[in-house]
SEVO-575551 format. One record per residue: x, y, z of N, C-alpha, C in turn; residue in three letters; residue number from 1. Coordinates in Angstrom, 1 decimal. Example, Ala and Ser with C-alpha at 12.3 -4.5 7.8 and 13.67 -1.06 7.14 Angstrom:
[[13.2 -5.7 7.8] [12.3 -4.5 7.8] [13.2 -3.3 7.8] 'ALA' 1]
[[12.8 -2.2 7.1] [13.7 -1.1 7.1] [12.9 0.0 7.9] 'SER' 2]
! end
This chain:
[[131.4 189.4 198.3] [130.4 190.0 199.1] [131.0 191.1 200.0] 'MET' 1]
[[130.4 192.2 200.0] [130.9 193.3 200.8] [130.2 193.4 202.2] 'THR' 2]
[[130.9 194.0 203.1] [130.2 194.2 204.4] [129.9 195.7 204.6] 'ASN' 3]
[[129.9 196.5 203.6] [129.6 197.9 203.7] [128.2 198.2 203.4] 'GLU' 4]
[[127.6 199.1 204.3] [126.3 199.6 204.0] [126.4 200.9 203.4] 'ARG' 5]
[[125.9 201.1 202.1] [126.0 202.4 201.5] [125.0 203.3 202.2] 'PRO' 6]
[[125.3 204.6 202.1] [124.4 205.6 202.6] [124.2 206.7 201.6] 'SER' 7]
[[123.3 207.6 201.8] [123.0 208.6 200.8] [124.0 209.7 200.8] 'THR' 8]
[[124.9 209.8 201.8] [125.9 210.9 201.8] [127.3 210.5 201.4] 'ASP' 9]
[[127.4 209.4 200.7] [128.7 209.0 200.2] [129.6 208.4 201.3] 'GLY' 10]
[[129.0 208.0 202.4] [129.7 207.3 203.5] [129.4 205.9 203.5] 'THR' 11]
[[130.1 205.1 204.3] [129.7 203.7 204.5] [130.0 203.3 205.9] 'SER' 12]
[[129.3 202.4 206.4] [129.5 201.9 207.7] [129.5 200.4 207.7] 'ALA' 13]
[[130.5 199.8 208.3] [130.7 198.4 208.2] [129.8 197.7 209.2] 'SER' 14]
[[129.4 196.4 208.9] [128.7 195.6 209.8] [129.6 194.8 210.6] 'THR' 15]
[[130.9 195.0 210.5] [131.9 194.3 211.3] [132.5 195.1 212.4] 'ARG' 16]
[[131.7 196.0 213.0] [132.1 196.8 214.1] [133.2 197.7 213.7] 'ARG' 17]
[[133.3 198.1 212.5] [134.2 199.1 212.0] [133.4 200.2 211.3] 'GLU' 18]
[[134.1 201.3 211.1] [133.4 202.5 210.4] [134.4 203.1 209.5] 'LEU' 19]
[[134.0 203.4 208.3] [134.9 204.1 207.3] [134.0 205.1 206.7] 'THR' 20]
[[134.4 206.4 206.7] [133.7 207.5 206.0] [134.7 208.2 205.2] 'ILE' 21]
[[134.4 208.5 203.9] [135.3 209.3 203.0] [134.5 210.5 202.5] 'THR' 22]
[[135.1 211.6 202.6] [134.5 212.9 202.2] [135.5 213.7 201.4] 'ARG' 23]
[[135.1 214.5 200.4] [135.9 215.4 199.7] [135.4 216.8 200.2] 'VAL' 24]
[[136.4 217.6 200.6] [136.1 219.0 201.0] [136.7 220.0 200.0] 'PHE' 25]
[[135.9 221.1 199.8] [136.3 222.1 198.9] [137.3 223.1 199.7] 'ASP' 26]
[[138.4 222.6 200.1] [139.4 223.3 200.9] [140.7 222.6 200.8] 'ALA' 27]
[[141.8 223.4 200.9] [143.1 222.8 200.8] [143.4 221.9 202.0] 'PRO' 28]
[[144.2 220.9 201.8] [144.5 219.9 202.8] [145.1 220.6 204.1] 'ARG' 29]
[[145.9 221.5 204.0] [146.5 222.2 205.2] [145.4 222.8 206.0] 'ALA' 30]
[[144.4 223.4 205.4] [143.3 224.0 206.2] [142.4 222.9 206.9] 'LEU' 31]
[[142.1 221.9 206.2] [141.3 220.8 206.8] [142.1 220.1 207.9] 'VAL' 32]
[[143.4 219.9 207.7] [144.2 219.4 208.8] [144.2 220.3 210.0] 'PHE' 33]
[[144.4 221.6 209.8] [144.4 222.6 210.9] [143.0 222.6 211.6] 'LYS' 34]
[[141.9 222.5 210.9] [140.6 222.4 211.5] [140.5 221.2 212.4] 'ALA' 35]
[[141.2 220.2 212.1] [141.1 218.9 212.9] [142.1 219.0 214.1] 'TRP' 36]
[[143.2 219.8 214.0] [144.2 219.7 215.0] [144.4 220.9 215.8] 'THR' 37]
[[143.8 222.0 215.5] [143.9 223.2 216.3] [142.6 223.3 217.2] 'GLU' 38]
[[142.7 223.3 218.5] [141.6 223.3 219.4] [140.6 224.5 219.1] 'PRO' 39]
[[141.1 225.7 218.8] [140.2 226.8 218.6] [139.4 226.6 217.3] 'ALA' 40]
[[139.9 225.9 216.3] [139.1 225.6 215.1] [138.2 224.4 215.4] 'ARG' 41]
[[138.7 223.3 216.0] [137.9 222.1 216.2] [136.6 222.3 217.0] 'LEU' 42]
[[136.7 223.2 218.0] [135.5 223.4 218.8] [134.3 224.1 218.0] 'VAL' 43]
[[134.7 224.7 216.8] [133.6 225.3 216.0] [132.8 224.3 215.2] 'THR' 44]
[[133.3 223.1 215.0] [132.6 222.2 214.2] [132.4 220.8 214.8] 'TRP' 45]
[[133.1 220.4 215.8] [133.2 219.0 216.2] [131.9 218.6 216.9] 'PHE' 46]
[[131.4 217.5 216.6] [130.2 216.9 217.2] [129.0 216.9 216.3] 'GLY' 47]
[[128.0 216.1 216.6] [126.8 216.0 215.8] [126.0 217.3 216.0] 'PRO' 48]
[[125.1 217.6 215.0] [124.2 218.8 215.1] [123.5 218.7 216.4] 'ARG' 49]
[[123.3 219.9 217.1] [122.7 219.9 218.4] [123.6 219.9 219.5] 'GLY' 50]
[[124.9 219.6 219.2] [125.9 219.6 220.2] [126.9 220.8 220.1] 'PHE' 51]
[[127.5 221.2 221.2] [128.6 222.1 221.1] [129.8 221.5 221.8] 'THR' 52]
[[130.9 221.8 221.3] [132.2 221.4 221.9] [132.7 222.6 222.7] 'THR' 53]
[[132.8 222.5 224.0] [133.2 223.7 224.8] [134.6 223.5 225.4] 'HIS' 54]
[[135.1 222.4 225.3] [136.5 222.2 225.9] [137.3 221.2 225.0] 'SER' 55]
[[138.5 221.6 224.7] [139.4 220.8 223.9] [140.8 221.1 224.2] 'CYS' 56]
[[141.6 220.1 224.5] [143.0 220.2 224.7] [143.7 219.1 223.9] 'THR' 57]
[[144.8 219.5 223.3] [145.6 218.6 222.4] [147.1 218.8 222.6] 'MET' 58]
[[147.8 217.6 222.7] [149.2 217.6 222.7] [149.6 216.8 221.5] 'ASP' 59]
[[149.7 217.5 220.3] [149.7 216.9 219.0] [151.1 216.4 218.7] 'LEU' 60]
[[151.4 215.2 219.3] [152.7 214.5 219.1] [152.4 213.0 219.4] 'ARG' 61]
[[153.2 212.1 218.9] [153.1 210.7 219.3] [153.3 210.6 220.8] 'VAL' 62]
[[152.3 209.9 221.4] [152.3 209.8 222.9] [151.5 210.9 223.6] 'GLY' 63]
[[151.2 212.0 222.8] [150.5 213.1 223.4] [149.0 212.8 223.6] 'GLY' 64]
[[148.4 213.5 224.5] [147.0 213.2 224.8] [146.1 214.3 224.3] 'ARG' 65]
[[144.9 213.9 224.0] [143.8 214.9 223.6] [142.6 214.6 224.5] 'TRP' 66]
[[141.8 215.6 224.7] [140.6 215.4 225.6] [139.6 216.5 225.1] 'ARG' 67]
[[138.3 216.2 225.1] [137.3 217.2 224.7] [136.0 216.9 225.4] 'LEU' 68]
[[135.1 217.9 225.4] [133.8 217.7 225.9] [132.8 218.3 225.0] 'CYS' 69]
[[131.8 217.4 224.6] [130.7 217.9 223.8] [129.5 218.0 224.7] 'MET' 70]
[[128.7 219.0 224.5] [127.5 219.2 225.3] [126.3 219.2 224.4] 'ARG' 71]
[[125.3 218.4 224.9] [124.0 218.3 224.1] [123.2 219.6 224.5] 'ARG' 72]
[[122.2 219.8 223.7] [121.3 221.0 223.9] [120.6 221.0 225.3] 'ALA' 73]
[[120.4 219.8 225.8] [119.8 219.7 227.2] [120.8 219.8 228.3] 'ASP' 74]
[[122.1 220.1 228.0] [123.1 220.3 229.0] [124.0 219.1 229.3] 'GLY' 75]
[[123.6 217.9 228.9] [124.3 216.7 229.2] [125.7 216.8 228.5] 'VAL' 76]
[[126.7 216.5 229.2] [128.1 216.5 228.7] [128.6 215.1 228.4] 'GLU' 77]
[[129.4 215.1 227.3] [130.0 213.8 226.9] [131.5 214.0 226.7] 'HIS' 78]
[[132.3 213.5 227.6] [133.7 213.7 227.6] [134.4 212.5 226.9] 'TRP' 79]
[[135.4 212.9 226.1] [136.2 211.9 225.3] [137.7 212.1 225.5] 'LEU' 80]
[[138.5 211.1 225.3] [139.9 211.3 225.4] [140.6 210.3 224.6] 'ARG' 81]
[[141.9 210.5 224.3] [142.7 209.6 223.6] [144.2 210.0 223.6] 'GLY' 82]
[[145.0 209.1 223.0] [146.4 209.3 222.9] [146.8 209.1 221.5] 'VAL' 83]
[[147.6 210.1 221.0] [148.1 210.0 219.6] [149.1 208.9 219.4] 'TYR' 84]
[[148.9 208.1 218.4] [149.8 207.0 218.1] [150.6 207.4 216.9] 'ARG' 85]
[[150.1 208.2 216.0] [150.8 208.6 214.8] [150.3 210.0 214.4] 'GLU' 86]
[[151.3 210.9 214.1] [151.0 212.3 213.7] [151.9 212.6 212.5] 'VAL' 87]
[[151.4 212.6 211.3] [152.1 213.0 210.1] [151.4 214.2 209.5] 'ILE' 88]
[[152.0 215.4 209.7] [151.4 216.7 209.3] [151.7 216.8 207.8] 'VAL' 89]
[[150.7 217.2 207.0] [149.3 217.3 207.2] [148.6 216.1 206.6] 'PRO' 90]
[[149.1 214.9 206.8] [148.6 213.7 206.0] [147.8 212.7 206.9] 'GLU' 91]
[[148.1 212.5 208.1] [147.5 211.4 208.8] [147.6 211.6 210.4] 'ARG' 92]
[[146.5 211.2 211.0] [146.4 211.2 212.5] [145.9 209.8 212.9] 'LEU' 93]
[[146.5 209.2 213.9] [146.0 208.0 214.5] [146.0 208.2 216.0] 'VAL' 94]
[[144.9 207.9 216.6] [144.8 208.0 218.0] [143.8 207.0 218.6] 'SER' 95]
[[143.9 206.8 219.9] [142.9 206.0 220.6] [141.7 207.0 220.8] 'THR' 96]
[[140.5 206.4 221.1] [139.3 207.1 221.3] [138.5 206.4 222.4] 'TRP' 97]
[[138.2 207.1 223.5] [137.5 206.5 224.6] [136.6 207.5 225.2] 'GLN' 98]
[[135.4 207.1 225.5] [134.4 207.9 226.3] [134.9 207.7 227.7] 'TRP' 99]
[[134.7 208.8 228.5] [135.1 208.8 229.9] [133.9 208.3 230.7] 'GLU' 100]
[[133.9 207.1 231.2] [132.8 206.5 232.0] [132.6 207.4 233.2] 'ARG' 101]
[[131.4 207.6 233.6] [131.0 208.4 234.7] [130.9 209.8 234.4] 'GLY' 102]
[[131.4 210.3 233.3] [131.3 211.7 232.9] [130.4 211.8 231.6] 'ARG' 103]
[[129.9 210.6 231.2] [129.1 210.6 230.0] [127.9 209.7 230.2] 'THR' 104]
[[126.8 210.0 229.7] [125.6 209.2 229.8] [125.0 209.0 228.4] 'ASP' 105]
[[125.2 207.8 227.9] [124.7 207.5 226.6] [123.5 206.5 226.6] 'PHE' 106]
[[123.0 206.3 227.8] [122.0 205.3 227.9] [120.8 205.5 227.0] 'THR' 107]
[[120.5 206.7 226.5] [119.5 207.0 225.6] [119.9 206.7 224.2] 'ASP' 108]
[[121.2 206.6 223.9] [121.7 206.3 222.6] [122.1 204.8 222.4] 'TRP' 109]
[[122.8 204.2 223.5] [123.3 202.9 223.4] [122.7 202.1 224.6] 'LEU' 110]
[[122.0 201.0 224.3] [121.5 200.2 225.4] [122.7 199.7 226.3] 'PRO' 111]
[[122.5 199.9 227.6] [123.6 199.4 228.4] [124.7 200.5 228.6] 'GLY' 112]
[[124.5 201.7 228.0] [125.5 202.7 228.2] [126.7 202.6 227.3] 'GLY' 113]
[[127.8 203.3 227.6] [128.9 203.3 226.8] [129.9 202.2 227.0] 'ILE' 114]
[[130.6 201.7 226.0] [131.6 200.7 226.2] [132.8 201.2 227.0] 'PRO' 115]
[[133.5 200.3 227.7] [134.7 200.7 228.4] [135.9 200.7 227.6] 'GLU' 116]
[[135.9 199.9 226.5] [137.1 199.8 225.7] [137.4 200.9 224.8] 'HIS' 117]
[[138.7 201.0 224.3] [139.1 202.0 223.4] [138.8 201.5 222.0] 'GLU' 118]
[[138.6 202.5 221.1] [138.7 202.2 219.6] [139.9 203.0 219.1] 'THR' 119]
[[140.3 202.7 217.9] [141.4 203.4 217.2] [140.8 204.2 216.1] 'VAL' 120]
[[141.1 205.5 216.1] [140.6 206.4 215.1] [141.8 206.8 214.2] 'LEU' 121]
[[141.6 206.6 212.9] [142.6 207.0 211.9] [141.9 207.9 210.9] 'THR' 122]
[[142.6 209.1 210.7] [142.1 210.1 209.8] [143.2 210.4 208.8] 'VAL' 123]
[[142.9 210.3 207.5] [143.9 210.6 206.5] [143.4 211.8 205.7] 'THR' 124]
[[144.3 212.6 205.2] [144.0 213.8 204.5] [144.8 213.8 203.2] 'PHE' 125]
[[144.2 213.7 202.0] [144.9 213.6 200.7] [144.5 214.8 199.8] 'ALA' 126]
[[145.5 215.3 199.2] [145.3 216.4 198.2] [144.5 215.8 197.0] 'ASP' 127]
[[143.5 216.7 196.6] [142.7 216.4 195.4] [142.9 217.5 194.4] 'GLU' 128]
[[142.6 217.3 193.2] [142.7 218.4 192.2] [141.8 219.5 192.5] 'PRO' 129]
[[142.3 220.7 192.1] [141.5 221.9 192.4] [141.6 222.4 193.8] 'GLY' 130]
[[142.6 222.0 194.5] [142.8 222.5 195.9] [141.8 221.9 196.9] 'GLY' 131]
[[141.3 220.8 196.6] [140.3 220.1 197.5] [141.1 219.0 198.3] 'ARG' 132]
[[140.4 218.5 199.3] [141.0 217.5 200.2] [140.0 216.3 200.3] 'THR' 133]
[[140.6 215.1 200.2] [139.8 213.9 200.5] [140.2 213.4 201.9] 'MET' 134]
[[139.2 213.4 202.8] [139.4 212.9 204.2] [138.8 211.5 204.3] 'LEU' 135]
[[139.6 210.6 204.8] [139.1 209.3 205.1] [139.2 209.0 206.6] 'THR' 136]
[[138.1 208.7 207.2] [138.0 208.5 208.7] [137.7 207.0 208.8] 'LEU' 137]
[[138.5 206.3 209.6] [138.3 204.9 210.0] [138.4 204.7 211.5] 'HIS' 138]
[[137.4 204.1 212.0] [137.3 203.9 213.5] [137.0 202.4 213.7] 'GLN' 139]
[[137.7 201.7 214.6] [137.5 200.3 214.9] [138.1 200.0 216.2] 'ALA' 140]
[[137.7 199.1 216.7] [136.8 198.0 216.7] [135.8 198.3 217.8] 'ARG' 141]
[[134.6 198.5 217.4] [133.5 198.9 218.3] [133.0 197.7 219.1] 'PHE' 142]
[[132.4 198.0 220.2] [131.8 196.9 221.1] [130.6 196.2 220.4] 'GLU' 143]
[[129.9 197.0 219.5] [128.7 196.4 218.9] [128.4 197.1 217.6] 'SER' 144]
[[127.6 196.5 216.8] [127.1 197.1 215.6] [126.4 198.4 215.9] 'ASP' 145]
[[125.6 198.4 217.0] [124.8 199.6 217.4] [125.8 200.8 217.7] 'GLU' 146]
[[126.9 200.5 218.3] [127.8 201.6 218.6] [128.5 202.1 217.3] 'ALA' 147]
[[128.8 201.2 216.4] [129.3 201.6 215.1] [128.3 202.5 214.4] 'SER' 148]
[[127.0 202.1 214.4] [126.0 202.9 213.7] [125.8 204.2 214.3] 'ALA' 149]
[[125.9 204.3 215.6] [125.7 205.6 216.3] [126.9 206.5 216.0] 'SER' 150]
[[128.1 206.0 216.0] [129.2 206.8 215.6] [129.1 207.2 214.1] 'HIS' 151]
[[128.6 206.4 213.3] [128.5 206.8 211.9] [127.6 208.0 211.8] 'HIS' 152]
[[126.5 208.0 212.5] [125.6 209.2 212.4] [126.2 210.4 213.0] 'ASP' 153]
[[126.9 210.3 214.1] [127.6 211.4 214.7] [128.7 211.9 213.9] 'GLY' 154]
[[129.5 211.1 213.3] [130.6 211.5 212.4] [130.1 212.2 211.2] 'TRP' 155]
[[129.0 211.6 210.6] [128.4 212.2 209.4] [128.0 213.7 209.7] 'SER' 156]
[[127.3 213.9 210.8] [126.9 215.3 211.1] [128.2 216.1 211.3] 'ASP' 157]
[[129.2 215.6 212.1] [130.3 216.4 212.4] [131.1 216.8 211.1] 'ALA' 158]
[[131.2 215.8 210.1] [131.9 216.1 208.9] [131.1 217.1 208.0] 'LEU' 159]
[[129.8 217.1 208.1] [129.0 218.2 207.5] [129.3 219.5 208.1] 'ASP' 160]
[[129.5 219.6 209.4] [129.8 220.8 210.1] [131.2 221.3 209.7] 'ARG' 161]
[[132.1 220.3 209.6] [133.5 220.6 209.2] [133.5 221.2 207.8] 'LEU' 162]
[[132.7 220.7 206.8] [132.6 221.2 205.5] [132.1 222.7 205.5] 'ALA' 163]
[[131.2 223.0 206.4] [130.7 224.3 206.5] [131.8 225.2 207.1] 'GLU' 164]
[[132.5 224.7 208.1] [133.6 225.5 208.7] [134.7 225.9 207.7] 'HIS' 165]
[[135.2 224.9 206.9] [136.3 225.2 206.0] [135.8 226.0 204.8] 'VAL' 166]
[[134.5 226.0 204.5] [134.0 226.8 203.4] [133.9 228.2 203.9] 'ALA' 167]
[[133.7 228.5 205.2] [133.5 229.8 205.7] [134.8 230.5 206.1] 'GLY' 168]
[[135.9 229.8 206.0] [137.2 230.4 206.5] [137.8 231.3 205.4] 'VAL' 169]
! end
């Protein structure tokens, strides 16, 4: 028996407070990796539809920190931060992921607001035939199934935007 919920876009979300999404992009791995790790590129696609990312800093090394801010259409800002645990160019990124409490209001998305704990985000980039890239995103351990589902929706939108970004480069 599997704990994966299939979706219509080729992604899956676990019911065990984990999330895994796999996508194939029509772009070379080096470009997809740069889109993920260069702040000037990341701000053009990161976040769900209806959000803009207006601030992003990265110290792309093990122990380095990253921080960004997404803004909803109504002006509400959502700040995130993390620390890189693994950086293998252009194959793999592992970092912590945490919402900044007091700078983020998700009460309309998640009952009770945002969790205080960190999750771990792992993104792998694999070469595919024809100059394409398979990206696998795994994030765990969420506070609740609702938080996992919310992140699934947000990541799905963001990865759609990433596909548009790398196609237009």
